[in-house]
C-alpha positions as CSV (number, residue, x, y, z in Angstrom):
1,M,-25.4,-8.6,12.5
2,D,-24.9,-12.3,13.6
3,T,-21.7,-13.8,14.6
4,Q,-20.7,-15.3,11.2
5,Q,-21.5,-11.8,9.5
6,R,-19.4,-10.0,12.1
7,Q,-16.4,-12.4,11.6
8,I,-16.5,-12.1,7.8
9,L,-16.9,-8.2,8.1
10,E,-13.9,-8.1,10.6
11,A,-11.7,-10.3,8.4
12,K,-12.4,-8.0,5.4
13,V,-11.7,-4.9,7.5
14,K,-8.5,-6.3,8.8
15,N,-7.3,-7.2,5.3
16,A,-8.1,-3.6,4.1
17,I,-6.2,-2.2,7.1
18,S,-3.2,-4.5,6.3
19,Q,-3.2,-2.8,2.7
20,I,-3.2,0.6,4.1
21,R,-0.7,0.0,7.0
22,P,2.4,0.5,5.0
23,Y,1.6,3.8,3.7
24,L,1.2,4.9,7.4
25,Q,4.4,3.1,8.5
26,Q,6.4,5.0,5.8
27,D,5.7,8.1,7.8
28,G,6.3,6.6,11.2
29,G,2.8,5.8,12.0
30,D,0.6,2.8,12.2
31,I,-3.0,1.7,12.7
32,A,-4.5,-1.1,14.6
33,F,-8.1,-2.7,14.5
34,V,-9.9,-2.4,17.7
35,S,-13.5,-3.4,17.0
36,L,-16.4,-3.4,14.6
37,T,-19.8,-2.0,16.2
38,D,-23.1,-3.4,15.4
39,D,-23.8,0.0,13.6
40,Y,-21.0,-0.9,11.1
41,V,-18.5,1.5,12.6
42,V,-14.9,0.4,12.7
43,N,-12.9,1.6,15.7
44,V,-9.1,1.9,15.2
45,E,-6.3,3.0,17.0
46,L,-3.7,5.4,15.3
47,Q,-0.3,4.7,16.6
48,G,3.2,6.2,16.2
49,H,3.3,9.6,14.6
50,C,-0.3,9.2,13.5
51,G,-1.3,9.5,17.0
52,S,-0.2,13.0,17.5
53,C,0.1,14.3,13.8
54,P,-2.0,17.4,13.1
55,Y,-3.2,15.8,9.9
56,A,-4.2,12.4,11.4
57,M,-7.9,13.2,11.3
58,M,-7.7,14.1,7.7
59,T,-5.7,11.0,6.8
60,L,-8.2,8.9,8.7
61,K,-11.1,10.3,7.1
62,Q,-9.9,11.0,3.7
63,N,-7.6,8.0,3.1
64,V,-8.4,5.2,5.6
65,E,-12.1,5.5,5.9
66,L,-12.6,5.9,2.2
67,A,-10.3,2.9,1.3
68,I,-12.1,0.8,3.8
69,Q,-15.5,2.0,2.6
70,D,-14.6,1.4,-1.0
71,A,-13.6,-2.3,-0.2
72,I,-16.4,-2.9,2.2
73,P,-19.6,-0.5,1.3
74,E,-21.3,-1.7,4.5
75,I,-19.0,0.2,6.7
76,K,-20.4,3.6,7.8
77,A,-17.5,5.2,9.4
78,V,-14.0,4.7,10.8
79,E,-13.2,6.2,14.2
80,N,-10.1,6.6,16.2
81,I,-10.4,5.4,19.7
82,N,-7.9,7.8,21.0
83,P,-9.0,11.3,20.0
84,I,-6.3,13.3,18.3
85,N,-5.3,16.4,20.2
């Protein structure tokens, strides 16, 4: 992916995250965009209660990842850079 494609995709991902963020914040959590890999994997950081919640992985995969992939079909996965214990 070239620089322009990366910038466009990153902007789309950040927009999708900004639409998801209020729902996570309602429960004391948050999410931050970290990076987009050349393999179309979005790296995020789950913060606040989401960083330690036992359901965080389920929220990440069943809500966040699906919402981002729905908005941006090119995205293959969404991964948390800080593994959930």
